[in-house]
C-alpha positions in Angstrom: 0.0 0.0 0.0 1.3 3.4 -0.9 2.3 5.9 1.8 2.7 9.6 1.5 6.5 9.4 0.9 5.8 7.1 -2.1 3.1 9.4 -3.3 5.4 12.4 -3.2 8.1 10.4 -5.1 5.6 9.5 -7.8 4.5 13.2 -8.0 8.0 14.2 -9.0 7.6 12.1 -12.2 6.0 13.4 -15.3 3.0 11.6 -16.9 5.1 9.6 -19.2 7.2 8.2 -16.4 4.2 7.5 -14.2 2.4 5.7 -17.0 5.5 3.6 -17.7 5.4 2.2 -14.1 1.9 0.8 -14.8 2.8 -0.6 -18.2 5.9 -2.3 -16.8 3.8 -3.9 -14.0 5.7 -2.1 -11.2 2.4 -0.4 -10.0 -1.2 -1.3 -10.3 -3.4 1.0 -12.4 -5.1 2.3 -9.3 -1.9 3.3 -7.6 -1.3 6.5 -9.6 -4.7 7.9 -8.8 -4.4 6.9 -5.1 -1.0 8.7 -4.9 -2.5 11.8 -6.4 -5.3 11.7 -3.8 -2.8 11.5 -1.0 -0.8 14.4 -2.5 -3.9 16.6 -2.7 -4.9 15.8 0.9 -1.4 16.7 2.0 -0.6 19.8 0.0 -3.9 21.4 -1.0 -4.8 22.8 2.4 -1.9 25.3 1.8 -2.3 25.6 -2.0 -6.1 25.7 -2.2 -5.9 24.8 -5.9 -8.7 22.2 -5.8 -12.3 23.4 -6.2 -13.8 19.9 -6.2 -12.2 16.8 -4.8 -13.4 13.5 -6.3 -11.7 10.5 -4.6 -14.7 8.1 -5.0 -15.1 8.9 -8.7 -11.4 8.6 -9.2 -11.2 5.2 -7.5 -14.2 4.0 -9.4 -12.6 5.1 -12.7 -9.3 3.4 -11.8 -11.0 0.2 -10.9 -12.9 0.2 -14.2 -9.6 0.6 -16.0 -8.1 -2.3 -14.1 -11.0 -4.5 -15.0 -11.1 -3.6 -18.7 -9.5 -6.2 -20.9 -10.4 -4.3 -24.1 -8.5 -1.6 -26.1 -8.1 0.7 -23.1 -5.6 -1.8 -21.6 -3.1 -0.5 -24.2 -4.0 3.2 -23.6 -0.7 5.2 -23.4 -1.5 7.1 -20.2 -3.5 4.4 -18.4 -4.0 5.3 -14.8 -2.3 8.8 -15.0 -4.2 11.3 -12.8 -5.4 14.7 -14.1 -7.6 17.6 -13.1 -10.2 19.4 -15.3 -10.8 23.1 -14.8 -13.9 24.1 -12.8 -15.6 25.3 -16.1 -15.1 22.0 -18.0 -18.0 19.6 -18.0 -16.9 16.2 -16.7 -19.4 13.4 -15.9 -19.9 13.0 -12.2 -18.5 16.3 -11.2 -20.2 19.7 -10.8 -19.4 22.6 -13.3 -19.4 25.6 -11.0 -16.9 27.9 -12.9 -16.2 29.1 -9.3 -19.3 31.3 -9.3 -21.9 31.6 -6.5 -24.5 31.5 -9.2 -23.9 27.9 -9.9 -25.2 24.8 -8.0 -23.4 21.6 -7.2 -25.4 19.6 -9.7 -23.3 16.9 -11.3 -22.7 16.9 -15.0 -24.0 13.8 -16.8 -22.0 14.2 -20.0 -18.9 15.8 -21.6 -17.6 16.7 -25.0 -15.1 15.0 -27.3 -12.1 16.6 -25.5 -12.8 14.7 -22.3 -13.8 11.6 -24.2 -10.3 11.6 -25.9 -8.6 11.8 -22.5 -10.8 9.1 -21.0 -9.9 6.9 -24.0 -6.2 7.5 -23.4 -6.7 6.1 -19.8 -6.5 9.2 -17.8 -8.2 9.4 -14.4 -9.8 12.6 -13.2 -9.3 13.2 -9.5 -10.9 16.6 -9.0 -11.3 20.0 -10.4 -9.1 23.1 -10.2 -10.1 26.6 -9.1 -10.5 29.6 -11.5 -11.8 33.2 -11.4 -15.6 33.5 -11.8 -16.3 32.3 -15.4 -12.6 32.8 -16.3 -13.0 36.5 -16.7 -9.9 37.7 -14.8 -6.1 37.1 -15.1 -5.8 36.2 -11.4 -7.6 33.4 -9.7 -9.4 34.9 -6.7 -13.0 33.9 -6.8 -15.4 35.1 -4.1 -16.9 31.6 -4.1 -13.4 30.3 -3.4 -11.1 28.6 -3.2 -8.3 31.2 -3.8 -5.3 29.2 -4.9 -1.8 30.2 -3.9 1.3 30.3 -6.0 3.4 27.3 -4.8 6.6 29.4 -5.2 5.3 32.0 -2.8 1.9 31.7 -1.1 1.5 35.5 -1.0 1.5 35.6 -4.8 -1.1 34.8 -7.4 -0.7 31.7 -9.6 -2.3 33.7 -12.5 -5.5 33.0 -14.2 -7.8 32.0 -15.4 -6.4 28.5 -15.1 -4.6 29.4 -11.9 -5.6 26.4 -9.9 -4.4 24.2 -12.7 -1.1 25.9 -12.8 -0.6 25.6 -9.1 -1.6 21.9 -9.0 0.8 21.0 -11.8 3.7 23.1 -10.4 3.4 21.6 -6.9 3.1 18.0 -8.3 -0.4 17.2 -7.2 -1.0 15.9 -10.7 1.1 15.7 -13.9 -1.7 17.1 -16.0 -4.3 19.8 -15.5 -6.6 21.2 -18.1 -6.4 24.9 -19.0 -8.5 27.0 -21.3 -7.1 30.1 -22.8 -9.3 33.0 -24.1 -6.8 35.8 -23.5 -3.8 34.2 -21.9 -5.4 31.9 -19.4 -3.0 29.0 -20.0 0.1 31.0 -20.6 -0.3 33.4 -17.7 -0.5 30.7 -15.0 2.2 28.7 -16.8 4.4 31.7 -16.5 3.5 32.5 -12.9 3.9 28.9 -11.8 7.0 27.8 -13.8 5.4 25.1 -16.0 4.8 24.4 -19.7 1.6 26.0 -21.1 0.6 25.6 -24.8 -2.3 27.5 -26.2 -3.3 25.7 -29.4 -4.4 27.6 -32.4 -8.0 27.7 -33.9 -9.4 24.3 -35.0 -6.5 22.4 -33.5 -8.5 20.4 -30.9 -11.7 18.6 -30.8 -14.7 20.3 -29.2 -14.3 21.1 -25.6 -17.6 22.9 -24.7 -20.9 24.0 -26.0 -21.0 26.4 -28.9 -20.5 30.1 -28.4 -19.8 32.6 -31.1 -17.0 34.5 -29.2 -15.6 31.6 -27.2 -15.3 29.4 -30.2 -13.1 32.1 -31.9 -11.0 33.0 -28.8 -10.5 29.9 -26.6 -7.8 27.2 -27.0 -7.6 24.3 -24.6 -4.7 21.9 -23.6 -3.3 20.1 -20.7 -0.7 22.0 -18.7 2.4 20.0 -17.5 5.9 20.2 -16.3 7.5 18.5 -19.3 7.5 19.3 -23.0 6.8 15.6 -23.9 3.7 15.6 -21.7 2.4 18.7 -23.4 3.2 17.4 -26.8 1.4 14.1 -26.1 -1.7 15.9 -24.8 -1.8 18.1 -27.9 -1.6 15.1 -30.2 -4.2 13.2 -28.2 -6.8 15.9 -28.4 -6.1 17.1 -31.9 -8.9 17.5 -34.4 -7.2 15.0 -36.6 -7.4 11.6 -34.9 -4.1 9.6 -34.6 -2.0 12.7 -35.2 1.7 11.9 -34.6 3.2 13.4 -31.5 6.2 15.7 -31.7 9.0 13.7 -30.0 12.0 15.9 -29.9 13.8 19.0 -31.2 14.4 19.8 -34.9 17.7 20.6 -36.6 16.0 23.5 -38.4 17.3 26.9 -37.3 14.6 29.5 -36.9 14.2 33.2 -37.6 13.1 34.5 -34.2 11.6 38.0 -33.8 11.9 39.5 -30.3 9.1 41.9 -29.3 9.7 43.2 -25.8 7.0 45.8 -25.3 3.3 45.3 -24.8 0.7 45.9 -27.5 0.2 49.5 -26.3 3.9 50.1 -26.3 4.6 49.9 -22.6 7.9 48.4 -21.5 7.8 45.4 -19.2 9.1 45.1 -15.6 12.9 45.0 -15.6 12.8 41.4 -14.4 10.6 40.4 -17.3 12.8 42.3 -19.8 15.9 40.6 -18.4 14.2 37.2 -18.9 13.4 37.9 -22.5 16.9 39.1 -23.3 18.4 36.0 -21.6 16.0 33.8 -23.6 17.0 35.6 -26.8 20.7 35.1 -26.0 20.0 31.4 -25.4 18.3 31.0 -28.7 21.1 32.8 -30.5 23.7 30.6 -28.8 21.8 27.6 -30.2 22.2 28.9 -33.7 18.8 30.6 -34.3 18.7 34.0 -36.0 17.4 36.5 -33.5 16.4 40.1 -34.2 14.2 42.8 -32.7 10.9 43.5 -34.4 7.4 44.9 -34.0 3.9 43.4 -34.6 2.4 44.8 -37.8 -0.8 46.0 -36.2 -2.2 49.0 -34.2 -1.7 47.5 -30.8 -3.9 50.1 -29.0 -6.8 49.6 -31.4 -6.4 45.8 -31.2 -6.5 45.7 -27.4 -9.5 48.0 -27.4 -11.4 45.5 -29.6 -10.3 42.6 -27.4 -11.5 44.4 -24.3 -14.9 45.0 -26.0 -15.2 41.4 -26.9 -14.3 40.4 -23.4 -17.0 42.8 -22.1 -19.5 40.9 -24.2 -18.4 37.6 -22.8 -19.0 39.0 -19.3 -22.4 40.4 -20.3 -23.4 36.9 -21.7 -22.6 35.5 -18.2 -24.7 38.1 -16.5 -27.6 37.6 -18.9 -27.6 33.8 -18.4 -27.5 34.2 -14.6 -30.3 36.8 -14.6 -32.5 34.5 -16.7 -32.1 31.7 -14.1 -32.0 33.8 -11.0 -35.6 33.5 -10.0 -35.7 37.1 -9.0 -32.7 36.9 -6.6 -30.3 39.8 -6.4 -27.6 39.5 -9.0 -25.2 41.1 -6.5 -25.6 37.9 -4.3 -24.9 35.7 -7.3 -22.1 37.4 -9.3 -18.9 39.2 -8.6 -18.5 43.0 -8.9 -16.2 42.6 -11.9 -18.6 40.3 -13.8 -21.5 42.8 -13.1 -19.4 45.7 -14.3 -18.7 44.0 -17.6 -22.4 43.5 -18.0 -23.0 47.2 -17.3 -20.2 48.2 -19.7 -21.7 46.1 -22.5 -24.9 48.2 -22.2 -23.0 51.3 -23.1 -20.9 49.9 -25.9 -22.1 51.0 -29.4 -22.7 48.3 -32.0 -19.9 49.9 -34.0 -17.5 48.8 -31.3 -18.5 45.2 -31.9 -18.2 45.7 -35.6 -14.7 47.1 -35.2 -13.7 44.1 -33.0 -14.9 41.6 -35.7 -13.1 43.7 -38.4 -9.9 43.3 -36.3 -10.5 39.5 -36.0 -11.2 39.1 -39.7 -8.1 41.0 -40.7 -5.6 39.4 -38.4 -4.9 36.1 -40.2 -3.7 37.9 -43.3 -1.6 40.4 -41.3 0.0 37.7 -39.2 0.6 35.4 -42.1 2.5 38.2 -43.9 4.5 38.9 -40.8 5.4 35.2 -40.4 6.6 35.1 -44.0 9.7 36.9 -42.6 9.9 35.2 -39.2 9.2 31.7 -37.9 8.6 32.5 -34.3 8.1 35.5 -32.0 9.7 35.7 -28.6 8.0 38.0 -26.1 7.0 38.3 -22.5 3.9 36.4 -21.2 2.9 39.2 -18.8 4.2 42.7 -18.1 5.5 41.8 -14.5 6.5 38.7 -12.5 3.7 37.0 -10.6 1.6 39.7 -8.8 0.6 39.7 -5.2 -2.8 38.2 -4.4 -5.3 41.1 -4.3 -3.7 43.0 -7.2 -6.3 41.9 -9.7 -9.1 40.7 -7.3 -12.7 41.0 -8.6 -13.5 43.5 -5.9 -11.0 46.1 -7.2 -12.9 49.0 -8.8 -13.8 47.9 -12.4 -12.3 51.1 -14.0 -9.0 50.3 -12.3 -9.1 46.6 -13.3 -10.0 47.5 -16.9 -6.7 49.4 -17.1 -4.3 47.5 -14.9 -5.3 43.9 -15.7 -5.4 44.3 -19.4 -2.1 46.1 -19.3 -0.6 43.2 -17.4 -1.8 40.7 -20.0 -1.0 43.0 -23.0 1.2 40.2 -24.6 -1.2 37.3 -24.9 -4.6 38.2 -26.4 -3.2 38.7 -29.9 -2.9 34.9 -30.4 -6.5 34.4 -29.2 -7.9 36.9 -31.6 -5.6 35.7 -34.4 -6.3 32.0 -33.8 -2.6 31.3 -33.7 -0.6 29.1 -31.2 1.8 30.2 -28.5 3.6 28.5 -25.6 5.0 29.7 -22.3 8.3 28.0 -21.2 9.8 28.2 -17.6 13.4 29.1 -18.6 14.2 31.7 -16.0 13.1 33.3 -12.7 13.2 36.7 -11.1 15.9 37.6 -8.6 13.2 36.9 -5.9 12.9 33.3 -7.2 9.5 33.7 -8.8 9.0 32.1 -12.3 8.9 34.4 -15.3 7.8 32.6 -18.5 9.1 33.2 -22.0 6.4 33.2 -24.7 7.0 31.8 -28.2 4.3 32.4 -30.8 4.0 31.2 -34.4 1.6 31.3 -37.3 -1.5 29.2 -37.5 -1.0 25.5 -37.7 2.6 25.7 -36.3 2.2 24.0 -32.9 4.6 21.3 -33.9 7.3 23.9 -34.6 6.8 25.5 -31.2 6.9 22.1 -29.5 10.1 21.2 -31.3 11.7 24.4 -30.2 10.4 23.8 -26.7 12.1 20.4 -26.6 15.4 22.0 -27.7 15.2 24.7 -25.0 14.3 22.1 -22.3 17.5 20.2 -23.1 19.6 23.4 -23.2 18.3 24.7 -19.9 16.5 21.9 -18.0 13.8 22.9 -15.4 12.8 19.5 -14.2 14.9 19.7 -11.0 13.4 23.1 -10.1 10.5 22.8 -7.6 8.6 25.4 -5.5 8.8 25.4 -1.8 5.2 24.0 -1.4 5.4 20.9 -3.5 6.3 17.2 -3.7 9.9 18.1 -3.4 9.4 19.0 0.2 9.6 15.9 2.5 6.0 15.0 3.6 6.6 15.5 7.3 7.7 19.1 6.6 5.0 19.9 3.9 
């Protein structure tokens, strides 16, 4: 029977290595899930990354896998634990989106994304926390829980997939699902020091119900600590079934454009600028051609359009809750930030939405022309290192958040509106020891190119031995 020391040791392995222990007969299929449950019970009281804990469901699923003598017996990740985000429908778990407006009713079905992961043999052990409906870049929902950054419990793990980032960084699970509509995979990956790939448009099977704006903006993947885990998850959930997995670096030398300032022209924090320059130097030392460049767009107009679309997303949430509220006060059901987005939408002229869709329609051609000269863009993920909790809380005045939060994330929304892929890699840290990710972006359909580069950088500057203070690297008795 596994003890906590065994569970922590397993938590230091990536998904590939955990799965290999089952395939080789060294562990029973149920052991990996049981170890994850032990790690969550030990570490989550400090981290608060878990919004829903599902030990019974996980054990039932593992037992089913152990009994199954069919094709799932050969599933590549059989028994490996993972955690969906609180907004992802998963059968047998509630979908609360960390909102007080949602009940604990269990979902009875999912979408092809979760079906693919089930078919691969993964075992869901719970759900991760997020800001209400994923509308903020920091995970501090009033409904709770508010996850802590495992590198410093006073700091945010980012958002909106903040609980997922914290859970993976601490080793609770090797995989946690993230959804990225404006940076929500890359921001927590940067803040927590893990790998975060935002796939481009039409790169994955359907994840959720149809929505005109979300379908255009949001990309989903599994966040992880190793490039090979991220590459496997991308292939496993790709729109094309049986897509080959990228398995290592390429010999191709790339033309890398470095864009240091945000879309409105603001310079990043000195620690972020240092990270990007060190990353550029590393790429140049590996033989890639590196030069400074600028995006071929009006960054201010672009961000304005993105903010207007984001406002409409928030307003859609308000409208849905109002319709189901039964006359209850919306202030008791929704956070101030969400309500403020609803009010802002009422004042936006229709021409603002027209301008946003014009931006969206024009970006593919603009970005394709840019990527004719460059293979990859290197930039910050966020304007500063991980912020202190409270900096972007939903109770901050909305006018302040509209300025400060969108300025902090002024590097990530371009790929969402453009439908192009990007990845955050944990190459460097700030002088205070907080992770600062480096973002690599490419043209549509170039996820494999980004993953091959990520493999190369992982070999050149390995991060596997780096663990936060609150993690499976801390002996259980001291955790």
